[in-house]
N, C-alpha and C positions, 0 to 999 in steps of 0.2 A: 766179462759181462758183455752180452751182445747188444746190438743196437736197440732192439725192442725193450729190453730190460732198462736201458738208460732212459728211453723215452717215457716208460711207465714210471720210473723213479722220479723224473723231473715233473711229470704231471701230478703225482702225489705230493711232491714237495711244494708245488705252487698253490695248492688248494687253500691254505690259510691266507694267502695274499690276494686271491681273486674271488673268494667266496662272497665277499660283500663289497659292492661297488656303489658309489654315490656320485651324482653329478648335480651341479646347480648352474642354471643359466639365468641371466637377468635380461629383461626386456631393454632394448636400446631406446634411447630417448633423444629427441632433438636437443639442441643447446637450450638449457633452461634459463628462463628469465627469473631472477631471484630478487628478493627484497634487498639483499646486500648489493647486487649489481645496480639496482635503481638508486639506492642511497649513495653509492660511490660515484655514479656517473651522471645522475640528474641533479642539477644544482639550480637554485633560484638565480634568475638573470640570464639563463642560457636561452638561445633562440629555439623556435619550434622546429626548424630544420635540423638542429643538433639533436633534439629529442628523437626525431624520426631516425637519425643515423644510429642512435643507441638502442631504441626500443622497437623501431619499425613503425608501421602504420597502426593507428589506434583502432579499437573495435567500435568505438562510438565517439562522436564529437557533438557537443552541445554549445550553444551560445546564450549568454544571459542578456538582460536588458541593456547593459552597458557595452555590448558587442565584445565581451571577453569570452574566449573559448575555454572549454573544459574537455580534455581528452581522457577517455577511459580505456584501459588495457585490461582485458580479462584473459587469463591464461589458465588452462587446466592441464595437469600432467597426471599420467597414470603410471604407476610403478608395479610391474608384475614380476613376481619371483616364482620360479618353478624348480622343484627338486624331485629327483627320483632316486630310489635305492633298490638294489637287487640283493636278495639274500638267498643263498642256496648252496648246494654242494655240487662240485664239478666231478663227474664220474667219467674218466677218460676224456672224451671230447663232447659229452652231453651234459647239460646243466638241468638241475631240478631245483625249483624254488619258486619264490613269489616276487612280484614287482610292484612297488608302491610308488605312487606319484602324488605330490602335493603341490597345490598352486595357491598363492595368496596375492591379493592386489589391494592397493589403496590409491585414492585420488587426492590431489592437492590442488587447491585453487589459489590464484594470486590475482588481486585486483590492484592496479596502480592508477591513481587519479592525478592528472597533471592539470593545474589551472594556470592559464596565461593571462597577462595583463592586456590592455587594449592595443599595445604595440607588438604583441606576439612573443613576449618573453615570459619565461616561467616565473610565476609569483608564489606557487605553493605546490607541494607534492604530498600525497597521502597514500598509505599502503594498507591492504587488508589481506589476510591469509586464512585459509581453513583447510583442514584435512579430514577425510572420511574414508 
């Protein structure tokens, strides 16, 4: 068998293995703030500076008539999934076929409400989530 026949035989033998390719890549996200993280780390009685260390700066701060602050954290995350597939037949070094690409995304919101007493310590924590 000469070199050309070996290359041709190898090309024909690999057709079933490379005629259909599929890839999936997922969008990268920053560190997610989750209800579980807030439940685990935000406790009644902790200081406002400790809350900032865990959750960062709040999106909104309000003060009631008794000078007690309420901090609101609103986080929105988007998850994007993309996949593509190629179907076709490889003829020697040329491919014939089609290419399909599908993309889907969803968004998730998380609202964490932290209420402080007049001395600046956590007195209550509430959570709300939604997905769409």
